[in-house]
TORPA-4810 file (N, C-alpha, C, O; in nm, 3 decimals):
<nodes>
NODE_1_8.494_12.261_12.872_8.337_12.142_12.913_8.414_12.052_13.029_8.524_12.006_12.998_M
NODE_2_8.378_12.031_13.123_8.472_11.931_13.229_8.327_11.857_13.260_8.216_11.908_13.246_L
NODE_3_8.364_11.695_13.315_8.253_11.626_13.332_8.249_11.670_13.477_8.299_11.777_13.512_D
NODE_4_8.182_11.577_13.571_8.158_11.592_13.712_8.292_11.576_13.808_8.309_11.628_13.918_R
NODE_5_8.386_11.485_13.730_8.542_11.475_13.831_8.624_11.520_13.742_8.718_11.445_13.716_E
NODE_6_8.617_11.636_13.679_8.712_11.721_13.613_8.801_11.690_13.544_8.922_11.690_13.562_G
NODE_7_8.704_11.646_13.413_8.813_11.547_13.316_8.740_11.639_13.175_8.619_11.648_13.155_Y
NODE_8_8.811_11.679_13.118_8.780_11.703_13.001_8.778_11.628_12.859_8.883_11.617_12.796_R
NODE_9_8.649_11.575_12.808_8.666_11.498_12.675_8.710_11.541_12.581_8.697_11.656_12.538_P
NODE_10_8.792_11.418_12.519_8.861_11.450_12.417_8.868_11.338_12.347_8.791_11.252_12.389_N
NODE_11_8.943_11.303_12.239_8.957_11.210_12.147_9.120_11.206_12.119_9.193_11.304_12.129_V
NODE_12_9.158_11.089_12.086_9.283_11.056_12.057_9.299_10.988_11.910_9.207_10.922_11.861_G
NODE_13_9.437_11.012_11.837_9.414_10.916_11.713_9.517_10.886_11.670_9.605_10.969_11.649_I
NODE_14_9.529_10.739_11.642_9.633_10.630_11.592_9.598_10.619_11.455_9.498_10.565_11.409_I
NODE_15_9.698_10.681_11.389_9.703_10.664_11.212_9.796_10.576_11.177_9.914_10.608_11.193_L
NODE_16_9.767_10.465_11.131_9.837_10.374_11.060_9.860_10.364_10.952_9.752_10.361_10.891_V
NODE_17_9.980_10.353_10.855_9.989_10.310_10.768_9.986_10.190_10.679_9.995_10.086_10.744_N
NODE_18_9.976_10.173_10.550_9.997_9.987_10.519_10.110_9.914_10.591_10.126_9.792_10.583_P
NODE_19_10.181_9.989_10.654_10.281_9.869_10.690_10.262_9.899_10.873_10.360_9.876_10.943_D
NODE_20_10.156_9.940_10.927_10.110_9.930_11.070_10.203_10.019_11.104_10.198_10.022_11.227_N
NODE_21_10.296_10.102_11.062_10.307_10.209_11.157_10.265_10.338_11.177_10.200_10.399_11.093_L
NODE_22_10.296_10.379_11.276_10.198_10.512_11.302_10.245_10.651_11.311_10.361_10.679_11.341_V
NODE_23_10.158_10.734_11.286_10.198_10.891_11.248_10.223_10.923_11.418_10.153_10.893_11.514_F
NODE_24_10.367_11.005_11.411_10.390_11.053_11.487_10.418_11.205_11.507_10.520_11.246_11.451_W
NODE_25_10.344_11.295_11.579_10.385_11.409_11.560_10.482_11.480_11.609_10.550_11.402_11.675_G
NODE_26_10.539_11.614_11.616_10.607_11.612_11.686_10.551_11.791_11.743_10.583_11.871_11.654_K
NODE_27_10.499_11.845_11.832_10.474_11.931_11.896_10.556_12.055_11.851_10.679_12.059_11.863_R
NODE_28_10.487_12.149_11.801_10.536_12.288_11.783_10.621_12.343_11.891_10.598_12.329_12.011_V
NODE_29_10.744_12.420_11.827_10.823_12.441_11.950_10.877_12.352_12.071_10.943_12.403_12.162_H
NODE_30_10.845_12.211_12.067_10.913_12.125_12.169_11.011_12.007_12.095_11.052_11.986_11.981_E
NODE_31_11.024_11.946_12.221_11.104_11.828_12.173_10.998_11.722_12.196_11.038_11.608_12.172_H
NODE_32_10.893_11.731_12.229_10.802_11.608_12.270_10.722_11.548_12.134_10.673_11.633_12.061_S
NODE_33_10.712_11.461_12.111_10.607_11.375_12.042_10.486_11.294_12.076_10.487_11.254_12.192_W
NODE_34_10.393_11.263_12.012_10.214_11.202_12.036_10.204_11.222_11.919_10.267_11.275_11.828_Q
NODE_35_10.068_11.146_11.944_9.924_11.114_11.857_9.856_11.236_11.836_9.857_11.326_11.919_F
NODE_36_9.800_11.242_11.735_9.699_11.374_11.743_9.616_11.327_11.858_9.603_11.214_11.904_P
NODE_37_9.553_11.457_11.900_9.455_11.457_11.983_9.371_11.580_12.041_9.416_11.677_11.981_Q
NODE_38_9.313_11.605_12.091_9.170_11.718_12.091_9.059_11.726_12.137_8.994_11.624_12.113_G
NODE_39_8.997_11.811_12.202_8.889_11.851_12.283_8.759_11.808_12.209_8.747_11.858_12.097_G
NODE_40_8.667_11.731_12.248_8.526_11.713_12.194_8.420_11.846_12.256_8.363_11.857_12.364_I
NODE_41_8.425_11.941_12.132_8.361_12.053_12.158_8.232_12.017_12.241_8.234_11.919_12.316_K
NODE_42_8.099_12.112_12.226_7.965_12.066_12.304_7.901_12.005_12.188_7.930_12.056_12.080_P
NODE_43_7.833_11.922_12.187_7.752_11.919_12.051_7.805_11.801_11.948_7.738_11.737_11.867_G
NODE_44_7.929_11.792_11.972_8.007_11.725_11.914_7.988_11.519_11.929_7.941_11.471_12.032_E
NODE_45_8.008_11.475_11.872_8.033_11.298_11.918_8.133_11.322_11.874_8.182_11.407_11.800_S
NODE_46_8.185_11.165_11.971_8.333_11.173_11.951_8.437_11.150_11.790_8.553_11.185_11.770_P
NODE_47_8.330_11.073_11.690_8.395_11.041_11.589_8.363_11.190_11.497_8.434_11.199_11.397_E
NODE_48_8.281_11.288_11.518_8.300_11.405_11.483_8.418_11.481_11.512_8.466_11.542_11.417_T
NODE_49_8.468_11.489_11.612_8.544_11.561_11.694_8.696_11.506_11.609_8.778_11.577_11.550_A
NODE_50_8.697_11.357_11.626_8.801_11.283_11.567_8.849_11.381_11.432_8.956_11.440_11.423_M
NODE_51_8.735_11.379_11.326_8.760_11.406_11.217_8.792_11.517_11.164_8.845_11.540_11.055_Y
NODE_52_8.734_11.632_11.301_8.808_11.748_11.302_8.916_11.788_11.329_8.981_11.869_11.262_R
NODE_53_8.953_11.731_11.444_9.109_11.736_11.503_9.194_11.693_11.364_9.277_11.761_11.303_E
NODE_54_9.150_11.560_11.334_9.235_11.520_11.232_9.299_11.624_11.120_9.414_11.656_11.088_L
NODE_55_9.162_11.660_11.076_9.210_11.770_10.973_9.312_11.865_10.988_9.413_11.887_10.922_F
NODE_56_9.237_11.945_11.141_9.365_12.084_11.187_9.446_12.055_11.263_9.487_12.142_11.341_E
NODE_57_9.499_11.920_11.269_9.668_11.869_11.327_9.714_11.784_11.225_9.836_11.772_11.223_E
NODE_58_9.638_11.705_11.118_9.703_11.617_11.052_9.689_11.708_10.875_9.773_11.722_10.787_V
NODE_59_9.586_11.740_10.881_9.533_11.818_10.737_9.489_11.684_10.625_9.488_11.682_10.502_G
NODE_60_9.454_11.576_10.729_9.356_11.486_10.654_9.201_11.495_10.630_9.139_11.554_10.718_L
NODE_61_9.126_11.440_10.515_9.007_11.445_10.531_8.946_11.316_10.533_9.014_11.218_10.505_L
NODE_62_8.809_11.302_10.566_8.749_11.176_10.580_8.787_11.092_10.465_8.784_10.974_10.500_P
NODE_63_8.825_11.108_10.327_8.823_11.035_10.233_8.982_10.989_10.268_8.993_10.874_10.225_Q
NODE_64_9.091_11.025_10.320_9.213_11.029_10.321_9.232_10.873_10.430_9.337_10.808_10.426_H
NODE_65_9.131_10.837_10.509_9.149_10.744_10.636_9.027_10.697_10.632_8.925_10.754_10.595_V
NODE_66_9.047_10.531_10.694_8.957_10.439_10.733_8.904_10.414_10.853_9.008_10.373_10.905_K
NODE_67_8.824_10.405_10.941_8.832_10.381_11.070_8.771_10.241_11.082_8.663_10.193_11.050_I
NODE_68_8.932_10.172_11.170_8.927_10.026_11.161_8.898_9.996_11.334_8.912_9.877_11.362_L
NODE_69_8.862_10.086_11.449_8.863_10.087_11.546_8.846_10.220_11.661_8.882_10.337_11.649_G
NODE_70_8.793_10.168_11.748_8.767_10.297_11.860_8.757_10.233_11.994_8.681_10.137_12.003_R
NODE_71_8.845_10.288_12.135_8.823_10.227_12.257_8.686_10.226_12.268_8.614_10.313_12.219_T
NODE_72_8.632_10.087_12.357_8.511_10.072_12.404_8.461_10.209_12.535_8.350_10.261_12.523_R
NODE_73_8.528_10.241_12.618_8.503_10.318_12.697_8.602_10.454_12.702_8.635_10.482_12.587_D
NODE_74_8.644_10.525_12.776_8.683_10.639_12.801_8.814_10.595_12.852_8.818_10.480_12.893_W
NODE_75_8.948_10.681_12.858_9.043_10.632_12.929_9.113_10.748_13.011_9.158_10.837_12.939_L
NODE_76_9.125_10.759_13.111_9.166_10.881_13.153_9.301_10.913_13.202_9.366_10.823_13.255_R
NODE_77_9.359_11.045_13.190_9.486_11.054_13.246_9.485_11.182_13.318_9.396_11.262_13.292_Y
NODE_78_9.572_11.209_13.402_9.571_11.313_13.504_9.684_11.436_13.465_9.805_11.416_13.468_D
NODE_79_9.643_11.525_13.440_9.781_11.623_13.443_9.821_11.664_13.568_9.752_11.678_13.669_V
NODE_80_9.941_11.681_13.552_10.045_11.723_13.691_9.977_11.884_13.719_9.956_11.976_13.639_P
NODE_81_9.957_11.875_13.850_9.937_12.007_13.912_9.976_12.127_13.866_9.903_12.215_13.822_H
NODE_82_10.145_12.131_13.883_10.198_12.230_13.791_10.221_12.248_13.653_10.309_12.312_13.596_N
NODE_83_10.108_12.166_13.599_10.097_12.182_13.402_9.947_12.247_13.407_9.894_12.276_13.300_W
NODE_84_9.889_12.266_13.513_9.755_12.318_13.520_9.737_12.450_13.508_9.761_12.515_13.610_V
NODE_85_9.695_12.518_13.398_9.665_12.677_13.405_9.591_12.743_13.564_9.501_12.677_13.616_R
NODE_86_9.623_12.833_13.608_9.609_12.891_13.747_9.424_12.873_13.750_9.362_12.815_13.840_R
NODE_87_9.372_12.928_13.647_9.224_12.965_13.655_9.192_12.812_13.671_9.108_12.797_13.760_E
NODE_88_9.226_12.707_13.620_9.172_12.570_13.587_9.203_12.512_13.770_9.121_12.483_13.857_W
NODE_89_9.285_12.512_13.772_9.362_12.464_13.950_9.226_12.408_14.024_9.139_12.495_14.026_R
NODE_90_9.195_12.313_14.071_9.068_12.299_14.176_8.970_12.285_14.078_8.867_12.324_14.134_G
NODE_91_8.939_12.248_13.950_8.859_12.188_13.902_8.915_12.110_13.795_8.836_12.022_13.758_S
NODE_92_9.017_12.112_13.737_9.031_12.058_13.624_9.147_11.932_13.657_9.256_11.967_13.703_Y
NODE_93_9.125_11.804_13.635_9.229_11.725_13.672_9.310_11.696_13.549_9.431_11.713_13.533_R
NODE_94_9.187_11.631_13.436_9.318_11.608_13.366_9.225_11.573_13.202_9.135_11.652_13.173_G
NODE_95_9.250_11.472_13.119_9.142_11.479_13.005_9.120_11.257_13.015_9.181_11.163_13.066_Q
NODE_96_8.991_11.279_12.929_8.915_11.156_12.907_8.951_11.126_12.781_8.977_11.231_12.723_K
NODE_97_8.967_11.026_12.706_8.978_10.994_12.573_8.892_10.898_12.563_8.862_10.817_12.651_Q
NODE_98_8.826_10.909_12.391_8.816_10.786_12.354_8.948_10.770_12.250_9.012_10.876_12.250_I
NODE_99_9.018_10.646_12.144_9.052_10.656_12.113_9.043_10.588_11.951_9.023_10.468_11.935_W
NODE_100_9.058_10.660_11.864_9.037_10.586_11.718_9.180_10.577_11.690_9.284_10.632_11.725_F
NODE_101_9.119_10.435_11.569_9.234_10.375_11.505_9.218_10.394_11.365_9.098_10.384_11.335_L
NODE_102_9.287_10.415_11.272_9.259_10.471_11.167_9.372_10.428_11.068_9.488_10.460_11.092_L
NODE_103_9.342_10.362_10.968_9.434_10.328_10.810_9.450_10.454_10.756_9.371_10.544_10.784_R
NODE_104_9.555_10.470_10.674_9.603_10.600_10.581_9.521_10.536_10.467_9.547_10.420_10.438_M
NODE_105_9.451_10.583_10.420_9.425_10.561_10.263_9.515_10.624_10.162_9.573_10.562_10.072_L
NODE_106_9.522_10.781_10.189_9.598_10.888_10.127_9.751_10.838_10.135_9.803_10.732_10.171_G
NODE_107_9.806_10.968_10.085_9.937_10.941_10.065_10.021_11.034_10.160_9.961_11.118_10.227_Q
NODE_108_10.148_11.023_10.167_10.211_11.095_10.294_10.219_11.217_10.262_10.248_11.298_10.351_D
NODE_109_10.189_11.274_10.091_10.194_11.426_10.037_10.069_11.464_10.094_10.064_11.586_10.105_S
NODE_110_9.931_11.385_10.150_9.843_11.459_10.148_9.839_11.565_10.298_9.776_11.669_10.317_D
NODE_111_9.939_11.483_10.395_9.964_11.512_10.503_9.980_11.641_10.496_10.056_11.667_10.402_V
NODE_112_9.934_11.762_10.567_9.965_11.896_10.585_9.969_11.957_10.722_9.865_12.006_10.766_C
NODE_113_10.080_11.959_10.794_10.086_12.020_10.956_10.043_12.143_10.929_9.985_12.186_11.028_L
NODE_114_10.045_12.228_10.833_9.976_12.387_10.812_9.848_12.439_10.764_9.810_12.549_10.723_R
NODE_115_9.776_12.290_10.787_9.591_12.283_10.734_9.506_12.433_10.798_9.412_12.495_10.749_A
NODE_116_9.595_12.458_10.942_9.488_12.603_11.024_9.636_12.689_11.074_9.749_12.649_11.101_T
NODE_117_9.579_12.814_11.071_9.662_12.922_11.137_9.719_12.880_11.249_9.823_12.942_11.270_H
NODE_118_9.687_12.779_11.350_9.711_12.763_11.479_9.786_12.589_11.479_9.741_12.494_11.544_L
NODE_119_9.901_12.586_11.394_9.960_12.412_11.420_9.998_12.380_11.543_10.063_12.454_11.617_P
NODE_120_9.947_12.232_11.576_10.009_12.088_11.672_10.129_12.070_11.651_10.200_12.062_11.751_E
NODE_121_10.184_12.059_11.537_10.269_11.974_11.496_10.365_12.076_11.404_10.314_12.171_11.343_F
NODE_122_10.511_12.047_11.400_10.589_12.118_11.305_10.687_12.013_11.246_10.791_12.027_11.181_D
NODE_123_10.622_11.907_11.288_10.701_11.750_11.210_10.632_11.639_11.263_10.573_11.632_11.371_G
NODE_124_10.654_11.517_11.139_10.626_11.419_11.161_10.654_11.327_11.107_10.660_11.336_10.984_W
NODE_125_10.690_11.172_11.180_10.726_11.033_11.081_10.640_10.942_11.139_10.580_10.947_11.246_R
NODE_126_10.641_10.815_11.013_10.599_10.723_11.080_10.698_10.662_11.152_10.816_10.675_11.120_W
NODE_127_10.653_10.584_11.264_10.706_10.536_11.395_10.690_10.404_11.391_10.620_10.365_11.298_H
NODE_128_10.747_10.297_11.488_10.702_10.164_11.512_10.562_10.177_11.624_10.532_10.266_11.703_E
NODE_129_10.506_10.066_11.596_10.357_10.056_11.684_10.371_10.087_11.835_10.307_10.177_11.890_Y
NODE_130_10.472_9.993_11.906_10.489_9.964_12.040_10.577_10.099_12.088_10.559_10.152_12.198_W
NODE_131_10.661_10.139_12.001_10.779_10.207_12.043_10.709_10.286_12.120_10.712_10.264_12.241_A
NODE_132_10.627_10.403_12.065_10.562_10.530_12.087_10.498_10.503_12.251_10.424_10.594_12.288_T
NODE_133_10.514_10.412_12.330_10.495_10.369_12.457_10.613_10.445_12.541_10.596_10.531_12.628_I
NODE_134_10.704_10.404_12.506_10.876_10.456_12.560_10.881_10.575_12.548_10.922_10.628_12.651_D
NODE_135_10.855_10.653_12.456_10.854_10.789_12.432_10.791_10.884_12.440_10.834_10.998_12.421_E
NODE_136_10.635_10.845_12.483_10.558_10.975_12.564_10.607_11.012_12.685_10.694_10.967_12.760_V
NODE_137_10.516_11.120_12.689_10.556_11.209_12.809_10.453_11.084_12.927_10.343_11.031_12.913_I
NODE_138_10.578_11.076_13.057_10.494_10.998_13.147_10.386_10.987_13.199_10.350_10.873_13.230_A
NODE_139_10.300_11.100_13.227_10.148_11.122_13.295_10.041_11.062_13.189_9.924_11.033_13.215_F
NODE_140_10.109_11.048_13.064_10.027_10.992_12.910_10.039_10.838_12.892_9.966_10.769_12.820_K
NODE_141_10.167_10.787_12.988_10.213_10.654_12.897_10.065_10.574_12.917_10.013_10.533_12.814_K
NODE_142_10.002_10.552_13.035_9.962_10.456_13.067_9.814_10.451_13.006_9.728_10.367_13.036_H
NODE_143_9.801_10.546_12.924_9.676_10.563_12.837_9.706_10.534_12.695_9.625_10.486_12.615_V
NODE_144_9.810_10.562_12.673_9.886_10.527_12.519_9.911_10.377_12.532_9.929_10.300_12.438_Y
NODE_145_9.910_10.351_12.643_9.951_10.155_12.640_9.800_10.092_12.575_9.766_10.038_12.469_E
NODE_146_9.726_10.135_12.712_9.604_10.099_12.727_9.548_10.113_12.563_9.511_10.015_12.499_A
NODE_147_9.551_10.226_12.519_9.464_10.263_12.376_9.556_10.167_12.245_9.506_10.112_12.146_A
NODE_148_9.680_10.170_12.281_9.774_10.046_12.188_9.731_9.892_12.185_9.698_9.828_12.085_L
NODE_149_9.740_9.843_12.327_9.652_9.757_12.351_9.550_9.709_12.312_9.546_9.607_12.244_T
NODE_150_9.445_9.778_12.352_9.330_9.742_12.291_9.284_9.727_12.125_9.214_9.644_12.067_E
NODE_151_9.363_9.857_12.075_9.326_9.877_11.916_9.402_9.782_11.819_9.388_9.761_11.698_L
NODE_152_9.475_9.737_11.900_9.569_9.641_11.796_9.497_9.493_11.794_9.548_9.389_11.753_S
NODE_153_9.401_9.507_11.834_9.356_9.370_11.759_9.271_9.404_11.625_9.196_9.310_11.594_R
NODE_154_9.265_9.505_11.548_9.234_9.555_11.446_9.320_9.520_11.359_9.287_9.507_11.241_F
NODE_155_9.437_9.500_11.402_9.542_9.501_11.290_9.594_9.336_11.296_9.612_9.255_11.386_L
NODE_156_9.603_9.337_11.181_9.695_9.182_11.140_9.817_9.177_11.220_9.855_9.291_11.248_R
NODE_157_9.886_9.093_11.262_10.001_9.075_11.333_10.025_9.123_11.435_10.127_9.096_11.498_G
NODE_158_9.922_9.217_11.482_9.968_9.288_11.595_9.899_9.244_11.699_9.933_9.285_11.809_L
NODE_159_9.773_9.138_11.688_9.696_9.065_11.814_9.740_9.031_11.909_9.709_9.058_12.025_E
NODE_160_9.853_8.940_11.851_9.931_8.860_11.975_10.024_8.941_12.033_10.048_8.947_12.154_S
NODE_161_10.088_9.019_11.924_10.205_9.126_12.009_10.128_9.181_12.128_10.169_9.148_12.239_M
NODE_162_10.001_9.277_12.120_9.938_9.342_12.201_9.932_9.242_12.320_9.989_9.282_12.421_G
NODE_163_9.882_9.135_12.327_9.880_9.016_12.425_10.031_9.015_12.482_10.058_9.034_12.601_E
NODE_164_10.101_8.996_12.407_10.258_8.963_12.467_10.291_9.085_12.511_10.374_9.085_12.602_F
NODE_165_10.249_9.200_12.471_10.331_9.332_12.557_10.230_9.342_12.668_10.269_9.381_12.778_H
NODE_166_10.101_9.310_12.649_10.033_9.340_12.797_10.087_9.246_12.890_10.118_9.300_12.997_A
NODE_167_10.101_9.157_12.886_10.184_9.034_12.950_10.304_9.071_12.972_10.345_9.041_13.084_R
NODE_168_10.379_9.126_12.903_10.555_9.236_12.940_10.557_9.354_13.032_10.647_9.379_13.113_E
NODE_169_10.433_9.433_13.009_10.415_9.517_13.166_10.332_9.485_13.249_10.356_9.550_13.351_V
NODE_170_10.256_9.427_13.263_10.259_9.347_13.409_10.361_9.269_13.498_10.367_9.275_13.621_E
NODE_171_10.431_9.204_13.425_10.587_9.164_13.457_10.689_9.255_13.518_10.766_9.236_13.612_A
NODE_172_10.667_9.369_13.431_10.778_9.470_13.482_10.660_9.555_13.611_10.712_9.610_13.709_R
NODE_173_10.536_9.555_13.597_10.506_9.613_13.728_10.515_9.568_13.824_10.528_9.637_13.925_K
NODE_174_10.512_9.400_13.830_10.536_9.302_13.951_10.683_9.329_14.008_10.712_9.371_14.120_A
NODE_175_10.751_9.302_13.926_10.896_9.360_13.892_10.933_9.478_13.996_11.004_9.459_14.095_L
NODE_176_10.882_9.590_13.965_10.905_9.710_14.019_10.844_9.706_14.138_10.916_9.749_14.229_Q
NODE_177_10.716_9.663_14.178_10.683_9.647_14.312_10.697_9.576_14.431_10.660_9.596_14.546_R
NODE_178_10.770_9.475_14.363_10.866_9.405_14.448_10.968_9.461_14.497_11.004_9.442_14.613_Q
NODE_179_11.029_9.540_14.415_11.187_9.616_14.406_11.171_9.707_14.460_11.270_9.777_14.482_Q
NODE_180_11.034_9.751_14.510_10.980_9.861_14.619_10.949_9.822_14.749_10.935_9.903_14.841_A
NODE_181_10.935_9.684_14.763_10.847_9.629_14.881_11.027_9.594_14.967_11.033_9.543_15.079_A
</nodes>
């Protein structure tokens, strides 16, 4: 299911523990790490899709988490042309995502990466909140940054860090523009 602009509706999940560390999953048979995410099926609300993806990818049930917040609008990223399946080329541009921030209420032992027959992750760890931006694949980086910044207001001690981080990013972009000129 694609929208008129070629974006597939999707949800992203930022799961934090009591220390505000984030769940960071290692993709099966790859050396890349990311937050849980997945497509919204026809007729599903973003929240319903989020709970389904949370179970499919992390093995957690609604009682294991509490929703702290979600992004106000869709965040979009384009997938590089060479990553798009041949049959989708020309119509598929990328993903548009609603991001959820969840607080882990359960225990680490509740995480089960093999909850379904097609696991997304084969490893996981708790990771520093802002450090994920530097580790995510380049074409998703701006979406991770936007989601983490917008949702940081729901976490004590990270609100001002979100503003600090946003200013730091703008300064970095200005320096890059200056160097390119």
